[in-house]
C-alpha positions as CSV (number, residue, x, y, z in Angstrom):
1,X,0.0,0.0,0.0
2,X,2.8,2.4,0.8
3,X,4.4,1.7,-2.6
4,X,1.1,2.7,-4.3
5,X,0.9,6.0,-2.2
6,X,4.5,6.8,-3.2
7,X,3.7,6.4,-6.9
8,X,0.6,8.6,-6.4
9,X,2.7,11.3,-4.8
10,X,5.4,11.0,-7.5
11,X,2.8,11.3,-10.2
12,X,1.3,14.5,-8.6
13,X,4.8,16.0,-8.3
14,X,5.6,15.2,-11.9
15,X,2.3,16.7,-13.0
16,X,2.9,19.9,-11.0
17,X,6.4,20.2,-12.5
18,X,5.1,19.8,-16.0
19,X,2.4,22.4,-15.5
20,X,4.8,24.9,-14.0
21,X,7.3,24.4,-16.7
22,X,4.6,24.9,-19.3
23,X,3.5,28.2,-17.7
24,X,7.1,29.5,-17.7
25,X,7.1,29.2,-21.5
26,X,3.8,30.9,-22.1
27,X,5.1,34.5,-22.0
28,X,7.7,33.8,-24.6
29,X,5.2,32.0,-26.7
30,X,3.6,35.3,-27.8
31,X,6.9,36.7,-29.1
32,X,7.0,36.6,-32.9
33,X,5.0,37.1,-36.0
34,X,1.4,35.8,-36.2
35,X,-1.0,35.8,-39.1
36,X,-4.7,35.1,-39.5
37,X,-7.9,36.2,-41.3
38,X,-10.9,37.7,-39.6
39,X,-14.0,39.5,-40.9
40,X,-12.6,39.9,-44.4
41,X,-9.3,41.2,-43.1
42,X,-5.8,39.7,-43.3
43,X,-4.1,40.1,-40.0
44,X,-0.4,40.3,-39.1
45,X,0.4,40.7,-35.4
46,X,4.0,41.1,-34.2
47,X,4.7,40.8,-30.5
48,X,8.3,41.8,-29.6
49,X,10.2,40.7,-26.5
50,X,10.4,44.4,-25.4
51,X,6.6,44.3,-24.9
52,X,5.9,46.4,-27.9
53,X,3.6,45.2,-30.7
54,X,2.5,46.0,-34.2
55,X,-1.0,45.0,-35.4
56,X,-1.7,45.3,-39.1
57,X,-5.1,44.8,-40.7
58,X,-5.5,44.6,-44.4
59,X,-9.0,44.8,-45.9
60,X,-9.1,42.0,-48.5
61,X,-11.4,43.9,-50.9
62,X,-10.0,47.4,-50.8
63,X,-6.5,46.5,-49.8
64,X,-6.7,49.4,-47.2
65,X,-4.1,48.9,-44.5
66,X,-4.5,49.9,-40.9
67,X,-1.6,49.6,-38.4
68,X,-1.8,49.9,-34.7
69,X,1.3,50.1,-32.4
70,X,1.5,49.9,-28.7
71,X,2.8,48.2,-25.6
72,X,1.2,44.9,-24.6
73,X,0.6,43.3,-21.2
74,X,-0.2,39.7,-20.4
75,X,-1.5,38.5,-17.0
76,X,-0.4,34.8,-17.0
77,X,-1.9,34.2,-13.5
78,X,-5.4,34.3,-15.0
79,X,-7.4,32.0,-17.2
80,X,-8.2,32.9,-19.9
81,X,-5.1,35.1,-20.3
82,X,-5.9,38.8,-20.4
83,X,-4.1,40.8,-23.1
84,X,-4.1,44.6,-23.0
85,X,-2.5,46.9,-25.5
86,X,-1.8,50.5,-24.2
87,X,-0.1,53.6,-25.5
88,X,-1.6,53.3,-28.9
89,X,-0.9,56.5,-30.9
90,X,-3.5,55.6,-33.5
91,X,-6.3,55.4,-30.9
92,X,-7.4,57.3,-27.9
93,X,-8.0,54.2,-25.8
94,X,-6.4,50.9,-25.0
95,X,-7.5,47.5,-26.4
96,X,-8.5,44.6,-24.2
97,X,-9.0,41.0,-25.1
98,X,-8.1,37.4,-24.0
99,X,-5.8,34.9,-25.5
100,X,-5.3,31.2,-25.4
101,X,-2.3,29.3,-26.7
102,X,-3.3,26.2,-28.5
103,X,0.4,25.2,-29.0
104,X,3.7,26.9,-29.8
105,X,2.5,27.9,-33.3
106,X,-1.2,28.6,-32.8
107,X,-3.3,30.8,-30.6
108,X,-6.8,32.2,-30.4
109,X,-7.7,35.8,-29.6
110,X,-11.2,37.1,-28.7
111,X,-12.5,40.3,-30.2
112,X,-10.9,43.5,-28.9
113,X,-12.7,45.8,-26.5
114,X,-11.9,49.5,-25.8
115,X,-12.7,49.1,-22.1
116,X,-11.3,46.6,-19.6
117,X,-14.7,46.1,-18.1
118,X,-16.0,45.0,-21.5
119,X,-13.2,42.6,-22.1
120,X,-14.5,39.2,-23.1
121,X,-14.4,36.5,-20.4
122,X,-14.7,33.6,-22.7
123,X,-14.3,32.7,-26.4
124,X,-17.5,33.1,-28.3
125,X,-18.1,31.2,-31.6
126,X,-17.9,33.5,-34.5
127,X,-15.8,36.1,-32.6
128,X,-12.5,34.2,-32.4
129,X,-9.4,35.3,-34.2
130,X,-7.2,32.3,-35.0
131,X,-3.6,33.1,-35.4
132,X,-0.7,31.0,-36.7
133,X,2.9,31.7,-36.1
134,X,4.9,32.6,-39.2
135,X,8.6,32.6,-39.7
136,X,9.9,35.5,-41.7
137,X,12.9,34.7,-44.0
138,X,15.5,37.2,-45.0
């Protein structure tokens, strides 16, 4: 019986270790270039390690390009993970949303809100931005 309890404890410790290691990697997961399509727009989101970001939206019909720059914040202690973009020269308000990492090369983002109190608290079908990591070549 003691041997079974030891295995159970070891299993729990291993599980906790794997979960904690995974959480340590989440913050660096967002760094890089991401692309997707949402509501007739091609999206390119760039998240840099210095906490700055560039969000580019290209209308697929008119080819009009809109770019937003700012500083992003992630709160990894919460689920889903809140993402806030502040100091946006192109807007007079921050942007608030939630993100979930599917794997190292895929994440989903809820629609953006101009107010923190209106930030989505879950992912709603039809209002999810799916992004894939892209590797830029020189």
